[in-house]
N, C-alpha and C positions, 0 to 999 in steps of 0.2 A: 582514226575515228574522226570523229567530229571535234574531236580534241583540239588541245594547241599545238602548233606546228612547231616543232623544232626548228624546221628550214635546214639549210646545208648549213656545212663549218663555215669558218669565216671565209671571207673574200680572199683575200690573199693565200692561203691556205688550198681553199677551193679551185682557184688560179693555176695556183703551182701543180696539185693533183691533176688539172685537164691540161696542162702543158707537158706531162710527163708521158701521159694516156697518150696525147697526138703525136710525141717525138713516137712511141712505141709503134704506136700504127704506120707512121712514115718509114722507121727501120725495117719494118715487115712487108711493105711493100703493099704487093696484092694477095698478100698471106690471108685465104679465111677465117673468121674467128676462131680461136684456140679450142676447138669441140670439146677436150678432153676436162674443159670444166663445165661442160653443158649438165644441166641435171634431170632425172625421174619427176615427174609433179611431186616429191615430197622434196626437192632440194640438193639429193645426192647425184653423186657422179654417175651418170651410166655409158661412158665412155665412146662417145659418139665421134664418130671416126669422120673425116673432109668429106669423103666419099658420098657418106648417107647427110651429109648438111648440104651436100650439093641437088640432090636429090628429093629433099624435103622442106617442108616451110617449118619454118623455126616461130613457135607463137612463147611469148612470155608473158604469165599472169603475174600479179601483183602480189598476191599471197598461196598456199598452199592449199588451200580449199578449192579454190577457181583452177587450180592448176590438173588436180583430180576430178573435177567436174570436165574440164577442157580435153584431159587423155582419156574418158568414155567416149569422148565425142569424135577424137580423132583417131582414135584407135593406133594403128600404127603407119598411118599414111603421113603424121606431122611431129616435129618432135617437141614435145612441150617442157617450158620449165617455171619453176618456182624465184621470183626474184628474192623473195625473202623466204628463209629457211625454215624446215620445220621448228615451233618451239618458239621463234623468236614473237617480240612485242612488235606489232604493224603499228601504232600510233605516231611517235614521234621520230619513225624510221627515217634516217639518214641514207640516202644511195652513195655509194662509194664509187672510184674509180674504176673500179670493176665491173659495177652494175652499169654505169655509163655505156662502156664496150659490149657489154651483155645488149643492151636495148640497142646498140647500132645494128647489133648481127642480127638484130629480132625481125620478122617479114610481119609481125600484128604484138599487140599487147593489148590486155585482156585486163579491168579493172573493175572493182566493185562499185565506186561513184558512192551517192549520197554522203558526201566531203571523208570519207572514211580514209583514203589517201591525198591527203592534204596537199602531203610533198612531191605529190606528181605533177604537178603542175610545172614546176621548175625541171623538174627529171626528163618529163616530155618535149619540152624547149629545147635540149639537147640534138634531139634530132626528128625535127618537125616534119620528115617526109615518111619518119614509119607510125604508118596509122593504128590509133588505142579505140580501142569501144568499152563500152561503160554496157556491164551484162545488168543491172538492176533496173535498166530502162522498161518501164512497162509495170514495174510492181507499183502496187498504191502503198506509200509509206505511211509509218507508224511515228509521230511523231511525239519526239521525246517531251517529258510532261513534266520536270523541274530541272531546277539548277542552272547554270550559265547557258545552259544547251536547250532550253523549252523554245518549243516549236520548229525546231528543226529537228530532219530526220532520222531515226534510228539505223543506223545502217547495218544491223545485224539480217540483215531481208533473207541470205541463203539460209540462217537458222530452220526457216519455215519450208517443209519437203513442197508445199503448193507454188512458194517462190522460187524455186530451188528447179520447177518445171520453165518457169519465164526464163532461167539466166541460161536452163539445159537452150531453150529454143535460138536463144540469142546468140547463145556461141554457132551451133548449126549454121544460122545465117551470115555469122560472121565470116566460119569457115569456109563455108561452100562460094563467097562472094571472094575469097581471095584465092581458092584453091577449086576452081570448078570442074577440073578434071577430074576429082574425089568425091564430088556433091554427093552420088548417088550413095557411097560408104559412108557419109556423114548423117545422112538422114535415117538409113540405117541402124546406125551406131547410137544417135539421138532417140530414137525411138524406142530402142532398147533398151538404155539406161532411161529415158523417163518412165519404162513401165517397172522398175527397181523401185525407183522413185515413192514414184504409185503407191506398190506393195510395202516398202517399208512404213510408209504413211497410214497405212491401213493398221498395220502391226502396233506401231506405237500408240495409237489412238486405241486401240482395243488395250492394250496394255496400262495405260494410264486411267480407262475406266473401273481399274480394281481399285481405285483409290478413291475415298468418301469425298466429292464434292468440296467440304468445308475443310478438308485438309490439303487442297490440293493448290501448295504455296511450294515457289520455286523460288528461293533464297541464295542470291548469289553476289559477289563484290560487285560485278558490274550488271548494269542495265541491262543484259545482249539478247534477251528473251523474249522479249515483248511480241514478236512477230508468232511465235510457236506458242510462249502463254495464248495469245489468241485462238490460235486454233484449236489447241487441246484444252481450255477451258482450266487454265490454271493463272494463277494470283500471282503474280510478280513481284519481290522484294528486293530490294540493292542497295549497296552502299554508296555508291558514286553511279552518275550516268554513264559515261563512258572511264575507260582505260586512262585517258590521260590525265585522271587524278592522281589516282593510287595512293594518295593520301586523306583520307577520311577525316573529316570534319570530328568534333565531337559530337555535334547535332546530328549528323549520317548516324554514326555509331549509335547513340541511344535513340534513334527514332527506329533503328533496325530492331536493339534489344528488346523494344517496347513491346514491338511488332509478334515477334517470335513469343515474348512472354504473355501477351493476351489471347495471342492463338494456342497456344499451345502446342509450337509446331517444331518437328522433334527432330529436325537436319539441317545443318545451313552448307553452304557450298560455295568454292570459287574458285576464278579459272586459271586455266595449266601456265598462261605465259605471265601471271605476275605473282606476289608473296602474298600469302592465305594470312598471314600475322594479323590484319588487324579480325578476319572473321574467325581466328581461331580465338579471340577474344567473346566476339561475341559467344561464340560456344560458350565459353566459361562463365561468363555470366547468365545466362539462362539455362544451362544445362542440357543445351539442345548438343545433339553430336553433331563433330566436322563431320561431313559424309563424304568428304573428296572433290576430286575437282572434276571442272567441264574443260570439254573441248572446245573452244568457239573459235578464235582469230586464225587457228592453226592446227595443222593434223599433227601427230603422234609422228615418231622416227616410225620407219617402215615395220619395226618388229613390234610397236606398241599398242595398245589398244583400239586406237583411233587414228589408222593407217591411212582410209579411205573417209572422204562423203559421208555414205550411207552408213559403216560403223562408226562414225562420229554422233552422229545421230543416234542411234541405237545404243552405243555404250553412256550418251550424257543421260536418254530417259531410264534406262538399266541403273544407273548410279542415282538418279533422283528416286526411283520408285524402294530401291534396297533402300533409300535414307530414312523415308518418308512411315518405312515400314517398320522404322528399328530395326533392323536385322542386322 
């Protein structure tokens, strides 16, 4: 996100790892990338064969949500992988030598933009001939309102179904440009998936409408819900602006506690990729219920409750409504 970039490990370690990687490539000659390491949109191995790799384009996305979106547009005409695995934190991610190998084997890399993947600049420098596309292009950003990131775009644009339609269109355009032979399939898949997103958008709005307007608060650890709060008429309360912090200051904690008490908010939540320790403290001091986790930066594993982008949206809203109803 727009938080602190930890960058790569020390230069000497990085150069050593890169040297080992290059030696491995030299020893393998012209052998294609090891396809046994290729992953599905959620980051698990799909056992892609070398022949399949030869016939299909390989699309690498920075995290699992984008991979799922891309897979829905690509269908079976391309291999889609997520660089970051399910459940992993994206903020201070440090690409590994294995990630460098995957990047070199990709035909296209898709990222979110809005300063989400600050580490990606150095990552891309390792393979300048591999194109990369930013999927938030065309989205009207909502700026972060406070803390050190005031005035910078909130990167969580995908959390809004309306914005997701822009992402899908950008994916379609990128795939058609990369692989024009399958343009009709990509167009058809994108239209179908966009209709599913519109349907879930309508469903979620109707679900939130049952909550009285003065009770429509979403209290989370990270300020990741600005876009969906705008779309669905929610008031957003959070401990820190971006997960790069993860250490709430006493002032931040007390501010949230005061807001929860003053508005008698019945439930507070946190994101699945970080510790909920501070939010549990808020719940204890206010008498509110800890309502569970939201999925934002990562899908759940395939057998989880938020294994796709659409399931993520529905799960989050259902979790919110259950908490606010005190169920």
